[in-house]
TORKOL-4160 file (C-alpha; in steps of 0.2 Angstrom, whole numbers, padded with zeros to 4 digits, m for minus):
123
<pt num="1" X="0089" Y="0008" Z="0034"/>
<pt num="2" X="0071" Y="0006" Z="0035"/>
<pt num="3" X="0060" Y="m0009" Z="0040"/>
<pt num="4" X="0043" Y="m0011" Z="0034"/>
<pt num="5" X="0031" Y="m0023" Z="0043"/>
<pt num="6" X="0014" Y="m0026" Z="0035"/>
<pt num="7" X="m0002" Y="m0033" Z="0042"/>
<pt num="8" X="m0020" Y="m0035" Z="0038"/>
<pt num="9" X="m0021" Y="m0046" Z="0024"/>
<pt num="10" X="m0033" Y="m0060" Z="0023"/>
<pt num="11" X="m0048" Y="m0068" Z="0014"/>
<pt num="12" X="m0064" Y="m0059" Z="0011"/>
<pt num="13" X="m0079" Y="m0059" Z="0000"/>
<pt num="14" X="m0083" Y="m0047" Z="m0014"/>
<pt num="15" X="m0090" Y="m0031" Z="m0008"/>
<pt num="16" X="m0081" Y="m0032" Z="0009"/>
<pt num="17" X="m0069" Y="m0020" Z="0017"/>
<pt num="18" X="m0051" Y="m0023" Z="0023"/>
<pt num="19" X="m0038" Y="m0012" Z="0030"/>
<pt num="20" X="m0019" Y="m0015" Z="0028"/>
<pt num="21" X="m0006" Y="m0008" Z="0039"/>
<pt num="22" X="0012" Y="m0005" Z="0037"/>
<pt num="23" X="0023" Y="0000" Z="0051"/>
<pt num="24" X="0040" Y="0008" Z="0047"/>
<pt num="25" X="0055" Y="0008" Z="0058"/>
<pt num="26" X="0073" Y="0014" Z="0057"/>
<pt num="27" X="0079" Y="0029" Z="0047"/>
<pt num="28" X="0061" Y="0033" Z="0041"/>
<pt num="29" X="0066" Y="0051" Z="0038"/>
<pt num="30" X="0077" Y="0045" Z="0023"/>
<pt num="31" X="0062" Y="0038" Z="0014"/>
<pt num="32" X="0047" Y="0049" Z="0019"/>
<pt num="33" X="0035" Y="0045" Z="0005"/>
<pt num="34" X="0026" Y="0028" Z="0006"/>
<pt num="35" X="0014" Y="0018" Z="m0005"/>
<pt num="36" X="0006" Y="0002" Z="m0009"/>
<pt num="37" X="0009" Y="m0010" Z="m0024"/>
<pt num="38" X="0001" Y="m0026" Z="m0028"/>
<pt num="39" X="0005" Y="m0041" Z="m0039"/>
<pt num="40" X="m0008" Y="m0054" Z="m0045"/>
<pt num="41" X="m0003" Y="m0071" Z="m0050"/>
<pt num="42" X="0003" Y="m0070" Z="m0068"/>
<pt num="43" X="0003" Y="m0052" Z="m0069"/>
<pt num="44" X="0016" Y="m0038" Z="m0066"/>
<pt num="45" X="0018" Y="m0028" Z="m0050"/>
<pt num="46" X="0007" Y="m0012" Z="m0051"/>
<pt num="47" X="0005" Y="0004" Z="m0042"/>
<pt num="48" X="m0010" Y="0005" Z="m0030"/>
<pt num="49" X="m0008" Y="0021" Z="m0020"/>
<pt num="50" X="0005" Y="0033" Z="m0013"/>
<pt num="51" X="0006" Y="0046" Z="0000"/>
<pt num="52" X="0018" Y="0060" Z="0004"/>
<pt num="53" X="0025" Y="0064" Z="0021"/>
<pt num="54" X="0012" Y="0077" Z="0025"/>
<pt num="55" X="m0002" Y="0066" Z="0018"/>
<pt num="56" X="m0008" Y="0081" Z="0008"/>
<pt num="57" X="m0003" Y="0073" Z="m0008"/>
<pt num="58" X="m0010" Y="0056" Z="m0013"/>
<pt num="59" X="m0010" Y="0046" Z="m0029"/>
<pt num="60" X="m0021" Y="0032" Z="m0034"/>
<pt num="61" X="m0022" Y="0019" Z="m0048"/>
<pt num="62" X="m0037" Y="0021" Z="m0058"/>
<pt num="63" X="m0043" Y="0004" Z="m0054"/>
<pt num="64" X="m0044" Y="0008" Z="m0036"/>
<pt num="65" X="m0049" Y="0026" Z="m0036"/>
<pt num="66" X="m0065" Y="0029" Z="m0026"/>
<pt num="67" X="m0063" Y="0012" Z="m0017"/>
<pt num="68" X="m0046" Y="0013" Z="m0008"/>
<pt num="69" X="m0040" Y="0026" Z="0003"/>
<pt num="70" X="m0022" Y="0028" Z="0008"/>
<pt num="71" X="m0018" Y="0037" Z="0025"/>
<pt num="72" X="m0004" Y="0038" Z="0037"/>
<pt num="73" X="0000" Y="0042" Z="0055"/>
<pt num="74" X="0017" Y="0049" Z="0056"/>
<pt num="75" X="0017" Y="0048" Z="0075"/>
<pt num="76" X="0016" Y="0029" Z="0073"/>
<pt num="77" X="0026" Y="0029" Z="0057"/>
<pt num="78" X="0012" Y="0019" Z="0050"/>
<pt num="79" X="0003" Y="0019" Z="0033"/>
<pt num="80" X="m0014" Y="0012" Z="0030"/>
<pt num="81" X="m0023" Y="0006" Z="0015"/>
<pt num="82" X="m0042" Y="0006" Z="0018"/>
<pt num="83" X="m0050" Y="m0005" Z="0004"/>
<pt num="84" X="m0068" Y="m0005" Z="0002"/>
<pt num="85" X="m0080" Y="m0013" Z="m0011"/>
<pt num="86" X="m0067" Y="m0026" Z="m0014"/>
<pt num="87" X="m0068" Y="m0036" Z="m0030"/>
<pt num="88" X="m0060" Y="m0053" Z="m0035"/>
<pt num="89" X="m0048" Y="m0044" Z="m0047"/>
<pt num="90" X="m0041" Y="m0035" Z="m0031"/>
<pt num="91" X="m0034" Y="m0052" Z="m0026"/>
<pt num="92" X="m0015" Y="m0050" Z="m0025"/>
<pt num="93" X="0000" Y="m0049" Z="m0014"/>
<pt num="94" X="0001" Y="m0032" Z="m0008"/>
<pt num="95" X="0017" Y="m0024" Z="m0004"/>
<pt num="96" X="0021" Y="m0008" Z="0006"/>
<pt num="97" X="0035" Y="0003" Z="0000"/>
<pt num="98" X="0045" Y="0018" Z="0005"/>
<pt num="99" X="0054" Y="0030" Z="m0006"/>
<pt num="100" X="0062" Y="0047" Z="m0007"/>
<pt num="101" X="0047" Y="0056" Z="m0014"/>
<pt num="102" X="0029" Y="0053" Z="m0019"/>
<pt num="103" X="0034" Y="0055" Z="m0037"/>
<pt num="104" X="0047" Y="0041" Z="m0036"/>
<pt num="105" X="0035" Y="0030" Z="m0026"/>
<pt num="106" X="0022" Y="0031" Z="m0039"/>
<pt num="107" X="0035" Y="0027" Z="m0052"/>
<pt num="108" X="0040" Y="0011" Z="m0042"/>
<pt num="109" X="0057" Y="0018" Z="m0038"/>
<pt num="110" X="0057" Y="0013" Z="m0020"/>
<pt num="111" X="0072" Y="0010" Z="m0008"/>
<pt num="112" X="0063" Y="m0001" Z="0004"/>
<pt num="113" X="0049" Y="m0014" Z="0002"/>
<pt num="114" X="0039" Y="m0024" Z="0014"/>
<pt num="115" X="0037" Y="m0043" Z="0014"/>
<pt num="116" X="0020" Y="m0043" Z="0006"/>
<pt num="117" X="0003" Y="m0048" Z="0013"/>
<pt num="118" X="m0009" Y="m0059" Z="0003"/>
<pt num="119" X="m0027" Y="m0052" Z="0000"/>
<pt num="120" X="m0039" Y="m0064" Z="m0007"/>
<pt num="121" X="m0056" Y="m0058" Z="m0013"/>
<pt num="122" X="m0069" Y="m0072" Z="m0017"/>
<pt num="123" X="m0086" Y="m0070" Z="m0026"/>
């Protein structure tokens, strides 16, 4: 059992930065890989970024590569998504997820999901 609690969403202007946090608790060792997904209104959920337990391996969607950075603090069981140069098309509900491996997280095969946090980017 893993619980994921997200924070950091909000309303920002294009070009601004925002950092999302996801605190994991429970049996986190069973789902060591984590990631971020988003779902915009009228669109399907899409993968944003993923990170392995060691943080040595990361993956990004092409749409956010170079702008977003995923990181984690294992001592705090927390994963972050630093979002820079935000664009209106980044507007979506962002979900934290945890899975068995980075590969499965990237594929969306996650065991646990957070509640989602709204990110709105205005022009």
